[in-house]
PDB file of N, CA, C and O in Angstrom:
ATOM      1  N   UNK A   1       1.021  -1.642  -0.155  1.00  0.00           N
ATOM      2  CA  UNK A   1      -0.122   0.531   0.155  1.00  0.00           C
ATOM      3  C   UNK A   1       1.069   1.213  -0.334  1.00  0.00           C
ATOM      4  O   UNK A   1       2.258   0.946  -0.159  1.00  0.00           O
ATOM      5  N   UNK A   2       0.382   2.349  -1.122  1.00  0.00           N
ATOM      6  CA  UNK A   2       1.523   3.452  -0.957  1.00  0.00           C
ATOM      7  C   UNK A   2       1.461   4.564   0.760  1.00  0.00           C
ATOM      8  O   UNK A   2       2.229   5.404   1.229  1.00  0.00           O
ATOM      9  N   UNK A   3      -0.130   3.853   1.321  1.00  0.00           N
ATOM     10  CA  UNK A   3       0.376   4.926   2.202  1.00  0.00           C
ATOM     11  C   UNK A   3       1.320   5.176   3.398  1.00  0.00           C
ATOM     12  O   UNK A   3       0.835   5.491   4.485  1.00  0.00           O
ATOM     13  N   UNK A   4       2.842   5.027   3.208  1.00  0.00           N
ATOM     14  CA  UNK A   4       3.969   6.027   4.112  1.00  0.00           C
ATOM     15  C   UNK A   4       4.331   6.834   2.698  1.00  0.00           C
ATOM     16  O   UNK A   4       4.708   7.983   2.929  1.00  0.00           O
ATOM     17  N   UNK A   5       4.291   6.387   0.904  1.00  0.00           N
ATOM     18  CA  UNK A   5       4.900   7.261   0.257  1.00  0.00           C
ATOM     19  C   UNK A   5       3.341   8.614   0.111  1.00  0.00           C
ATOM     20  O   UNK A   5       3.722   9.781   0.019  1.00  0.00           O
ATOM     21  N   UNK A   6       2.082   8.433   0.102  1.00  0.00           N
ATOM     22  CA  UNK A   6       1.504   9.927   0.200  1.00  0.00           C
ATOM     23  C   UNK A   6       1.623  10.394   1.273  1.00  0.00           C
ATOM     24  O   UNK A   6       1.639  11.620   1.165  1.00  0.00           O
ATOM     25  N   UNK A   7       1.749   9.978   2.598  1.00  0.00           N
ATOM     26  CA  UNK A   7       1.961   9.957   3.942  1.00  0.00           C
ATOM     27  C   UNK A   7       3.217  11.179   4.166  1.00  0.00           C
ATOM     28  O   UNK A   7       3.318  12.230   4.800  1.00  0.00           O
ATOM     29  N   UNK A   8       3.762  10.665   3.588  1.00  0.00           N
ATOM     30  CA  UNK A   8       5.119  11.765   3.971  1.00  0.00           C
ATOM     31  C   UNK A   8       5.610  12.861   2.498  1.00  0.00           C
ATOM     32  O   UNK A   8       6.681  13.445   2.339  1.00  0.00           O
ATOM     33  N   UNK A   9       4.651  12.846   1.780  1.00  0.00           N
ATOM     34  CA  UNK A   9       4.655  13.802   0.624  1.00  0.00           C
ATOM     35  C   UNK A   9       3.472  14.830   0.484  1.00  0.00           C
ATOM     36  O   UNK A   9       3.347  15.761  -0.311  1.00  0.00           O
ATOM     37  N   UNK A  10       2.722  14.434   1.389  1.00  0.00           N
ATOM     38  CA  UNK A  10       2.246  15.504   2.117  1.00  0.00           C
ATOM     39  C   UNK A  10       2.496  16.310   3.612  1.00  0.00           C
ATOM     40  O   UNK A  10       1.989  17.245   4.231  1.00  0.00           O
ATOM     41  N   UNK A  11       3.655  15.290   3.785  1.00  0.00           N
ATOM     42  CA  UNK A  11       3.982  16.009   5.112  1.00  0.00           C
ATOM     43  C   UNK A  11       3.394  16.157   6.572  1.00  0.00           C
ATOM     44  O   UNK A  11       3.427  16.833   7.600  1.00  0.00           O
ATOM     45  N   UNK A  12       2.843  15.076   5.963  1.00  0.00           N
ATOM     46  CA  UNK A  12       1.777  14.183   7.436  1.00  0.00           C
ATOM     47  C   UNK A  12       2.294  12.972   8.458  1.00  0.00           C
ATOM     48  O   UNK A  12       2.565  11.820   8.120  1.00  0.00           O
ATOM     49  N   UNK A  13       2.382  13.755  10.305  1.00  0.00           N
ATOM     50  CA  UNK A  13       3.090  12.544  10.330  1.00  0.00           C
ATOM     51  C   UNK A  13       2.203  11.160  10.343  1.00  0.00           C
ATOM     52  O   UNK A  13       1.057  11.030   9.911  1.00  0.00           O
ATOM     53  N   UNK A  14       2.747  10.509  10.741  1.00  0.00           N
ATOM     54  CA  UNK A  14       1.545   9.320  11.564  1.00  0.00           C
ATOM     55  C   UNK A  14       0.557   9.198  12.784  1.00  0.00           C
ATOM     56  O   UNK A  14      -0.586   8.776  12.956  1.00  0.00           O
ATOM     57  N   UNK A  15       1.571   9.784  13.564  1.00  0.00           N
ATOM     58  CA  UNK A  15       0.491  10.827  14.595  1.00  0.00           C
ATOM     59  C   UNK A  15      -1.199  11.468  14.070  1.00  0.00           C
ATOM     60  O   UNK A  15      -2.409  11.595  14.259  1.00  0.00           O
ATOM     61  N   UNK A  16      -0.370  11.622  13.534  1.00  0.00           N
ATOM     62  CA  UNK A  16      -1.910  13.152  12.420  1.00  0.00           C
ATOM     63  C   UNK A  16      -3.009  12.789  11.863  1.00  0.00           C
ATOM     64  O   UNK A  16      -4.157  13.227  11.952  1.00  0.00           O
ATOM     65  N   UNK A  17      -2.466  11.795  11.174  1.00  0.00           N
ATOM     66  CA  UNK A  17      -3.028  10.488  10.466  1.00  0.00           C
ATOM     67  C   UNK A  17      -3.855   9.868  11.629  1.00  0.00           C
ATOM     68  O   UNK A  17      -5.044  10.007  11.916  1.00  0.00           O
ATOM     69  N   UNK A  18      -3.080   9.301  12.083  1.00  0.00           N
ATOM     70  CA  UNK A  18      -4.152   8.665  13.308  1.00  0.00           C
ATOM     71  C   UNK A  18      -5.059   8.920  13.791  1.00  0.00           C
ATOM     72  O   UNK A  18      -6.011   8.190  14.065  1.00  0.00           O
ATOM     73  N   UNK A  19      -4.780  10.988  14.143  1.00  0.00           N
ATOM     74  CA  UNK A  19      -6.067  11.189  14.609  1.00  0.00           C
ATOM     75  C   UNK A  19      -6.837  11.394  13.322  1.00  0.00           C
ATOM     76  O   UNK A  19      -7.685  10.517  13.155  1.00  0.00           O
ATOM     77  N   UNK A  20      -6.787  12.197  12.482  1.00  0.00           N
ATOM     78  CA  UNK A  20      -7.962  12.297  11.358  1.00  0.00           C
ATOM     79  C   UNK A  20      -8.246  11.122  10.997  1.00  0.00           C
ATOM     80  O   UNK A  20      -7.874  11.147   9.824  1.00  0.00           O
ATOM     81  N   UNK A  21      -8.655  10.084  11.185  1.00  0.00           N
ATOM     82  CA  UNK A  21      -8.643   8.674  10.942  1.00  0.00           C
ATOM     83  C   UNK A  21      -9.464   7.595  12.034  1.00  0.00           C
ATOM     84  O   UNK A  21     -10.099   6.592  11.710  1.00  0.00           O
ATOM     85  N   UNK A  22      -9.258   8.091  13.318  1.00  0.00           N
ATOM     86  CA  UNK A  22      -9.834   7.984  14.417  1.00  0.00           C
ATOM     87  C   UNK A  22      -9.149   6.511  14.722  1.00  0.00           C
ATOM     88  O   UNK A  22      -9.841   5.523  14.967  1.00  0.00           O
ATOM     89  N   UNK A  23      -7.083   6.472  14.659  1.00  0.00           N
ATOM     90  CA  UNK A  23      -7.044   5.234  15.082  1.00  0.00           C
ATOM     91  C   UNK A  23      -5.605   5.500  15.967  1.00  0.00           C
ATOM     92  O   UNK A  23      -4.826   6.396  16.292  1.00  0.00           O
ATOM     93  N   UNK A  24      -5.753   4.622  16.051  1.00  0.00           N
ATOM     94  CA  UNK A  24      -3.467   4.747  16.585  1.00  0.00           C
ATOM     95  C   UNK A  24      -3.114   4.774  15.368  1.00  0.00           C
ATOM     96  O   UNK A  24      -3.478   4.629  14.201  1.00  0.00           O
ATOM     97  N   UNK A  25      -1.468   5.237  16.713  1.00  0.00           N
ATOM     98  CA  UNK A  25      -0.662   5.652  15.622  1.00  0.00           C
ATOM     99  C   UNK A  25      -0.273   4.426  14.653  1.00  0.00           C
ATOM    100  O   UNK A  25      -0.181   4.397  13.426  1.00  0.00           O
ATOM    101  N   UNK A  26      -0.066   3.366  15.674  1.00  0.00           N
ATOM    102  CA  UNK A  26       0.704   1.595  16.243  1.00  0.00           C
ATOM    103  C   UNK A  26      -0.652   1.313  14.070  1.00  0.00           C
ATOM    104  O   UNK A  26      -0.313   0.951  12.944  1.00  0.00           O
ATOM    105  N   UNK A  27      -2.093   1.777  14.709  1.00  0.00           N
ATOM    106  CA  UNK A  27      -1.954   0.991  13.270  1.00  0.00           C
ATOM    107  C   UNK A  27      -1.982   1.619  11.775  1.00  0.00           C
ATOM    108  O   UNK A  27      -2.150   1.034  10.706  1.00  0.00           O
ATOM    109  N   UNK A  28      -1.745   3.125  12.062  1.00  0.00           N
ATOM    110  CA  UNK A  28      -1.033   3.560  10.884  1.00  0.00           C
ATOM    111  C   UNK A  28       0.507   2.505  11.208  1.00  0.00           C
ATOM    112  O   UNK A  28       0.508   1.479  10.528  1.00  0.00           O
ATOM    113  N   UNK A  29       1.480   2.643  11.946  1.00  0.00           N
ATOM    114  CA  UNK A  29       2.064   2.069  11.322  1.00  0.00           C
ATOM    115  C   UNK A  29       2.721   0.553  10.880  1.00  0.00           C
ATOM    116  O   UNK A  29       3.600   0.210  10.090  1.00  0.00           O
ATOM    117  N   UNK A  30       1.863  -0.123  11.769  1.00  0.00           N
ATOM    118  CA  UNK A  30       1.153  -1.681  11.027  1.00  0.00           C
ATOM    119  C   UNK A  30       0.586  -1.584  10.025  1.00  0.00           C
ATOM    120  O   UNK A  30       0.487  -2.668   9.449  1.00  0.00           O
ATOM    121  N   UNK A  31      -0.096  -0.315   9.241  1.00  0.00           N
ATOM    122  CA  UNK A  31      -0.898  -1.030   8.181  1.00  0.00           C
ATOM    123  C   UNK A  31       0.544  -0.393   6.602  1.00  0.00           C
ATOM    124  O   UNK A  31       0.511  -0.728   5.418  1.00  0.00           O
ATOM    125  N   UNK A  32       1.657   0.619   7.358  1.00  0.00           N
ATOM    126  CA  UNK A  32       2.987   1.162   6.628  1.00  0.00           C
ATOM    127  C   UNK A  32       3.867  -0.615   6.388  1.00  0.00           C
ATOM    128  O   UNK A  32       3.933  -1.243   5.332  1.00  0.00           O
ATOM    129  N   UNK A  33       4.475  -1.062   7.870  1.00  0.00           N
ATOM    130  CA  UNK A  33       4.773  -1.963   7.359  1.00  0.00           C
ATOM    131  C   UNK A  33       4.855  -2.913   6.987  1.00  0.00           C
ATOM    132  O   UNK A  33       5.813  -3.681   6.894  1.00  0.00           O
ATOM    133  N   UNK A  34       2.714  -3.064   6.425  1.00  0.00           N
ATOM    134  CA  UNK A  34       2.867  -4.782   6.414  1.00  0.00           C
ATOM    135  C   UNK A  34       2.302  -5.761   7.542  1.00  0.00           C
ATOM    136  O   UNK A  34       2.333  -6.940   7.187  1.00  0.00           O
ATOM    137  N   UNK A  35       1.888  -5.579   8.578  1.00  0.00           N
ATOM    138  CA  UNK A  35       2.494  -6.059   9.332  1.00  0.00           C
ATOM    139  C   UNK A  35       0.177  -6.364   9.656  1.00  0.00           C
ATOM    140  O   UNK A  35      -0.322  -7.332  10.231  1.00  0.00           O
ATOM    141  N   UNK A  36      -0.628  -5.107   9.005  1.00  0.00           N
ATOM    142  CA  UNK A  36      -1.668  -5.543   9.139  1.00  0.00           C
ATOM    143  C   UNK A  36      -2.397  -4.570   7.896  1.00  0.00           C
ATOM    144  O   UNK A  36      -1.953  -3.646   7.215  1.00  0.00           O
ATOM    145  N   UNK A  37      -3.255  -5.010   7.934  1.00  0.00           N
ATOM    146  CA  UNK A  37      -4.009  -4.507   6.586  1.00  0.00           C
ATOM    147  C   UNK A  37      -5.411  -3.988   6.764  1.00  0.00           C
ATOM    148  O   UNK A  37      -6.318  -4.804   6.922  1.00  0.00           O
ATOM    149  N   UNK A  38      -5.568  -3.172   6.756  1.00  0.00           N
ATOM    150  CA  UNK A  38      -7.010  -2.097   5.978  1.00  0.00           C
ATOM    151  C   UNK A  38      -7.963  -2.739   5.636  1.00  0.00           C
ATOM    152  O   UNK A  38      -7.963  -3.110   4.463  1.00  0.00           O
ATOM    153  N   UNK A  39      -9.026  -3.083   6.431  1.00  0.00           N
ATOM    154  CA  UNK A  39     -10.275  -3.326   5.963  1.00  0.00           C
ATOM    155  C   UNK A  39     -10.876  -2.444   4.893  1.00  0.00           C
ATOM    156  O   UNK A  39     -10.129  -1.498   4.643  1.00  0.00           O
ATOM    157  N   UNK A  40     -11.696  -2.451   4.369  1.00  0.00           N
ATOM    158  CA  UNK A  40     -12.581  -1.328   2.715  1.00  0.00           C
ATOM    159  C   UNK A  40     -13.110  -0.536   4.016  1.00  0.00           C
ATOM    160  O   UNK A  40     -13.910   0.117   3.347  1.00  0.00           O
ATOM    161  N   UNK A  41     -13.252  -0.215   4.890  1.00  0.00           N
ATOM    162  CA  UNK A  41     -14.252   0.800   5.186  1.00  0.00           C
ATOM    163  C   UNK A  41     -12.962   1.358   5.685  1.00  0.00           C
ATOM    164  O   UNK A  41     -13.279   2.541   5.804  1.00  0.00           O
ATOM    165  N   UNK A  42     -11.729   1.282   6.049  1.00  0.00           N
ATOM    166  CA  UNK A  42     -10.782   2.098   6.585  1.00  0.00           C
ATOM    167  C   UNK A  42      -9.773   2.881   5.045  1.00  0.00           C
ATOM    168  O   UNK A  42      -9.202   3.969   5.120  1.00  0.00           O
ATOM    169  N   UNK A  43      -9.796   1.727   3.409  1.00  0.00           N
ATOM    170  CA  UNK A  43      -8.711   1.827   2.651  1.00  0.00           C
ATOM    171  C   UNK A  43     -10.688   3.200   2.014  1.00  0.00           C
ATOM    172  O   UNK A  43     -10.513   4.414   2.118  1.00  0.00           O
ATOM    173  N   UNK A  44     -11.445   2.941   1.743  1.00  0.00           N
ATOM    174  CA  UNK A  44     -12.129   4.382   1.332  1.00  0.00           C
ATOM    175  C   UNK A  44     -11.711   5.630   2.902  1.00  0.00           C
ATOM    176  O   UNK A  44     -11.958   6.813   3.133  1.00  0.00           O
ATOM    177  N   UNK A  45     -11.206   4.854   3.419  1.00  0.00           N
ATOM    178  CA  UNK A  45     -11.466   6.677   4.492  1.00  0.00           C
ATOM    179  C   UNK A  45      -9.924   7.769   4.321  1.00  0.00           C
ATOM    180  O   UNK A  45      -9.661   8.956   4.514  1.00  0.00           O
ATOM    181  N   UNK A  46      -9.271   6.678   3.903  1.00  0.00           N
ATOM    182  CA  UNK A  46      -7.618   6.484   3.450  1.00  0.00           C
ATOM    183  C   UNK A  46      -7.483   7.535   2.432  1.00  0.00           C
ATOM    184  O   UNK A  46      -6.912   8.624   2.491  1.00  0.00           O
ATOM    185  N   UNK A  47      -8.520   6.630   0.930  1.00  0.00           N
ATOM    186  CA  UNK A  47      -8.895   6.976   0.022  1.00  0.00           C
ATOM    187  C   UNK A  47      -8.781   8.500  -0.564  1.00  0.00           C
ATOM    188  O   UNK A  47      -8.059   9.146  -1.324  1.00  0.00           O
ATOM    189  N   UNK A  48     -10.215   8.718   0.457  1.00  0.00           N
ATOM    190  CA  UNK A  48     -11.118  10.192   0.782  1.00  0.00           C
ATOM    191  C   UNK A  48      -9.614  11.317   1.213  1.00  0.00           C
ATOM    192  O   UNK A  48      -8.974  12.165   0.592  1.00  0.00           O
ATOM    193  N   UNK A  49      -9.564  10.809   2.414  1.00  0.00           N
ATOM    194  CA  UNK A  49      -8.400  11.319   3.605  1.00  0.00           C
ATOM    195  C   UNK A  49      -6.978  12.685   2.264  1.00  0.00           C
ATOM    196  O   UNK A  49      -6.922  13.900   2.078  1.00  0.00           O
ATOM    197  N   UNK A  50      -6.096  11.353   1.679  1.00  0.00           N
ATOM    198  CA  UNK A  50      -5.443  11.748   0.555  1.00  0.00           C
ATOM    199  C   UNK A  50      -5.765  11.966  -0.995  1.00  0.00           C
ATOM    200  O   UNK A  50      -4.885  12.068  -1.850  1.00  0.00           O
ATOM    201  N   UNK A  51      -7.525  12.039  -1.320  1.00  0.00           N
ATOM    202  CA  UNK A  51      -7.970  12.251  -2.389  1.00  0.00           C
ATOM    203  C   UNK A  51      -8.311  11.589  -3.581  1.00  0.00           C
ATOM    204  O   UNK A  51      -9.150  11.983  -4.391  1.00  0.00           O
ATOM    205  N   UNK A  52      -7.309  10.084  -3.698  1.00  0.00           N
ATOM    206  CA  UNK A  52      -6.655   9.556  -4.278  1.00  0.00           C
ATOM    207  C   UNK A  52      -8.080   7.790  -4.537  1.00  0.00           C
ATOM    208  O   UNK A  52      -9.038   7.362  -3.893  1.00  0.00           O
ATOM    209  N   UNK A  53      -7.261   7.322  -5.988  1.00  0.00           N
ATOM    210  CA  UNK A  53      -8.073   5.723  -5.850  1.00  0.00           C
ATOM    211  C   UNK A  53      -7.795   4.906  -4.863  1.00  0.00           C
ATOM    212  O   UNK A  53      -6.911   5.295  -4.099  1.00  0.00           O
ATOM    213  N   UNK A  54      -8.637   3.151  -4.490  1.00  0.00           N
ATOM    214  CA  UNK A  54      -8.943   3.306  -3.146  1.00  0.00           C
ATOM    215  C   UNK A  54      -7.835   1.697  -4.909  1.00  0.00           C
ATOM    216  O   UNK A  54      -7.678   0.517  -4.595  1.00  0.00           O
ATOM    217  N   UNK A  55      -7.462   2.126  -6.081  1.00  0.00           N
ATOM    218  CA  UNK A  55      -6.719   1.416  -6.932  1.00  0.00           C
ATOM    219  C   UNK A  55      -5.366   2.090  -6.686  1.00  0.00           C
ATOM    220  O   UNK A  55      -4.532   1.187  -6.613  1.00  0.00           O
ATOM    221  N   UNK A  56      -4.779   3.303  -6.525  1.00  0.00           N
ATOM    222  CA  UNK A  56      -3.742   3.978  -6.163  1.00  0.00           C
ATOM    223  C   UNK A  56      -3.417   3.083  -4.957  1.00  0.00           C
ATOM    224  O   UNK A  56      -2.608   2.159  -4.868  1.00  0.00           O
ATOM    225  N   UNK A  57      -4.074   3.488  -4.255  1.00  0.00           N
ATOM    226  CA  UNK A  57      -3.781   3.312  -2.853  1.00  0.00           C
ATOM    227  C   UNK A  57      -3.235   1.708  -2.658  1.00  0.00           C
ATOM    228  O   UNK A  57      -2.413   1.369  -1.807  1.00  0.00           O
ATOM    229  N   UNK A  58      -3.979   0.672  -3.788  1.00  0.00           N
ATOM    230  CA  UNK A  58      -3.203  -1.057  -3.398  1.00  0.00           C
ATOM    231  C   UNK A  58      -2.428  -1.362  -4.856  1.00  0.00           C
ATOM    232  O   UNK A  58      -2.578  -2.461  -5.390  1.00  0.00           O
ATOM    233  N   UNK A  59      -1.273   0.071  -5.700  1.00  0.00           N
ATOM    234  CA  UNK A  59      -0.828   0.076  -5.986  1.00  0.00           C
ATOM    235  C   UNK A  59      -1.001  -1.425  -7.053  1.00  0.00           C
ATOM    236  O   UNK A  59      -0.349  -2.420  -7.371  1.00  0.00           O
ATOM    237  N   UNK A  60      -2.834  -0.549  -7.409  1.00  0.00           N
ATOM    238  CA  UNK A  60      -2.518  -1.586  -8.810  1.00  0.00           C
ATOM    239  C   UNK A  60      -3.311  -0.343 -10.247  1.00  0.00           C
ATOM    240  O   UNK A  60      -4.115  -0.401 -11.177  1.00  0.00           O
ATOM    241  N   UNK A  61      -2.408   0.644  -9.571  1.00  0.00           N
ATOM    242  CA  UNK A  61      -2.885   1.545 -11.003  1.00  0.00           C
ATOM    243  C   UNK A  61      -1.963   2.676 -10.635  1.00  0.00           C
ATOM    244  O   UNK A  61      -2.000   3.112  -9.484  1.00  0.00           O
ATOM    245  N   UNK A  62      -1.086   3.218 -11.583  1.00  0.00           N
ATOM    246  CA  UNK A  62       0.394   4.048 -11.087  1.00  0.00           C
ATOM    247  C   UNK A  62      -1.154   6.067 -11.712  1.00  0.00           C
ATOM    248  O   UNK A  62      -1.117   7.170 -12.257  1.00  0.00           O
ATOM    249  N   UNK A  63      -1.527   5.685 -11.440  1.00  0.00           N
ATOM    250  CA  UNK A  63      -2.921   7.075 -11.927  1.00  0.00           C
ATOM    251  C   UNK A  63      -3.884   6.969 -10.896  1.00  0.00           C
ATOM    252  O   UNK A  63      -4.753   6.112 -10.732  1.00  0.00           O
ATOM    253  N   UNK A  64      -3.397   8.686  -9.745  1.00  0.00           N
ATOM    254  CA  UNK A  64      -4.416   8.507  -8.177  1.00  0.00           C
ATOM    255  C   UNK A  64      -5.876   9.447  -9.241  1.00  0.00           C
ATOM    256  O   UNK A  64      -6.939   9.071  -8.747  1.00  0.00           O
ATOM    257  N   UNK A  65      -5.945   9.693  -9.533  1.00  0.00           N
ATOM    258  CA  UNK A  65      -7.858  10.086 -10.027  1.00  0.00           C
ATOM    259  C   UNK A  65      -8.341   9.512 -10.457  1.00  0.00           C
ATOM    260  O   UNK A  65      -8.022   9.103 -11.573  1.00  0.00           O
ATOM    261  N   UNK A  66      -9.810   8.991  -9.581  1.00  0.00           N
ATOM    262  CA  UNK A  66     -10.268   8.474  -9.732  1.00  0.00           C
ATOM    263  C   UNK A  66     -10.960   8.356 -11.109  1.00  0.00           C
ATOM    264  O   UNK A  66     -11.083   9.212 -11.985  1.00  0.00           O
ATOM    265  N   UNK A  67     -11.411   6.976 -11.068  1.00  0.00           N
ATOM    266  CA  UNK A  67     -12.178   6.329 -13.188  1.00  0.00           C
ATOM    267  C   UNK A  67     -13.914   6.542 -12.591  1.00  0.00           C
ATOM    268  O   UNK A  67     -14.413   5.748 -11.794  1.00  0.00           O
ATOM    269  N   UNK A  68     -14.523   7.526 -13.047  1.00  0.00           N
ATOM    270  CA  UNK A  68     -16.043   8.300 -12.068  1.00  0.00           C
ATOM    271  C   UNK A  68     -16.343   8.018 -14.376  1.00  0.00           C
ATOM    272  O   UNK A  68     -17.404   8.348 -14.905  1.00  0.00           O
TER     273      UNK A  68
END
């Protein structure tokens, strides 16, 4: 998942992102290291927060835009 790449490119700390998504910093860290996978609802929240598609977030495409 591109979470760390998106987060650092936007200058958002793990703590800040965790607060915005109402999860712990430890959860964000585990998503970034692959120790834990985000569920469907969390993927939507992360994609919405960074304004990217879920496919981009999951590295299924290099195009961050939504296909509408």
